Residue, then its C-alpha position, 0 to 999 in steps of 0.5 A: m378177773l374170773s374165778c375158774s380154772v379154764v376160760f374158753g370161747i368159740g367164734k366164726v371166721p367171716a362167711a366169705a371164706p370157703a368152709s370146704a377149705g377148713s383145717s381139720g385133724f381128720p386124715g385124708n383132707s386136702t392140704a391145698a384146701r386147708a391152706g385156703l382158709h388157714r390165714a383167716q382161721s389163724i387170725a380169728a383164733r388169735e383174736l379170740l385168745a386175746c379176748l380171753g386174756a382180757l377177761h382175765g383182767n390183763g391187757g396187751a396179751e401176746l401169743e407165744r409157743d413153747a419148744a414143742g409148738r404149743p400155744k401160750l399166752r403172755l399176759g400184760d403182767g408178764s405171767l405165761l398161761n397154757a392155751s389151746i386153739a382149734h379151727s374147722g371150717h368156719h368155726v374157731a375155738a380157744a381156751l386159756a388155763l388159769q392154772g394147769r394144762v388145757g386142750i380144746d377141739v372143734e370139728r365141723i360136722e361133715p355129712g359126707r365124711d367116712w367117719r366109720a373108717i376113721a373110727r376103725a383106724a383111730f379109736g380103741p375097740a370099745e370106742a369104735a364099737a360105740s361109734l358104729a352102734r350109736g352113729p356119727e354124733t358119738f363118733y364126733r364126741i369121741w374124736c373131739l375128746r381125743e383131740a382135746l386131750a392130745k393137745a392138752t398133754g402135747a402128745g399130738l396126733a399119735l394119741v388121737m390115732d393110737r387105737r387105745d380106748r379112753f372115751p367109750q362112754g362118749a357124752a357121759v364124760d361131759g362135766a366129769t373127772v375121768r381117770l386115764p393113763e395120762g392122769d385125772w382130767q376134766f372134760r366138757v363136750s357139746r354139740l353146737p350148731g354145725c360142729m362138735l366142741a370138746l375141752a380137757w383140763d387137768m386142774p380142779g375147778a370150773a370151765h367158764a364159757a365166755d360170751i365175748p361181744g365183738c369176737g363173734c362168739f355164740l357160746g354163752e356162759s355155762 
């Protein structure tokens, strides 16, 4: 049993699957390419979420979805917890809220992506300016933070693309509680090998990064 508000992990889809087919929230990606890896990503994300449920001390966890399509995890004792999953390229991530709401996002770093155009189209003015001034790492941090918040609130792509400033400070929100129009939220954002990861949750308490043998995770406890 874990004494925290959120437990999360990140893993990898088997290398045999083509990374170019990875699912991503970025506009302009080919639907046909995304479909090539979707099944492997879904299986890996479900397995990772089940592992997180097991860490909470309950066997037989099952993935469910609410009326809006948001993932929930039904634990062996019958309790239903808010969950979030994400995948991009070979990377998959999952988070489980032991209380409150949670959202997670992972994005594969793609050198050829026109991140400047995406920042101008989706971000608030201060966020876009920060991205253009500081470079792609700041862009990916802001994008992933917006995605994680959108998943946690259930607002979806409309929030990600609404051109309202939320994270012009970028990496400064890591480990912080931030007051937003959507309420008070805590955030983690980290640059990992080949990808960016962000986590958002709305309850006091720590986020435990799980090291799960057998689930392909490479993110240690923090």
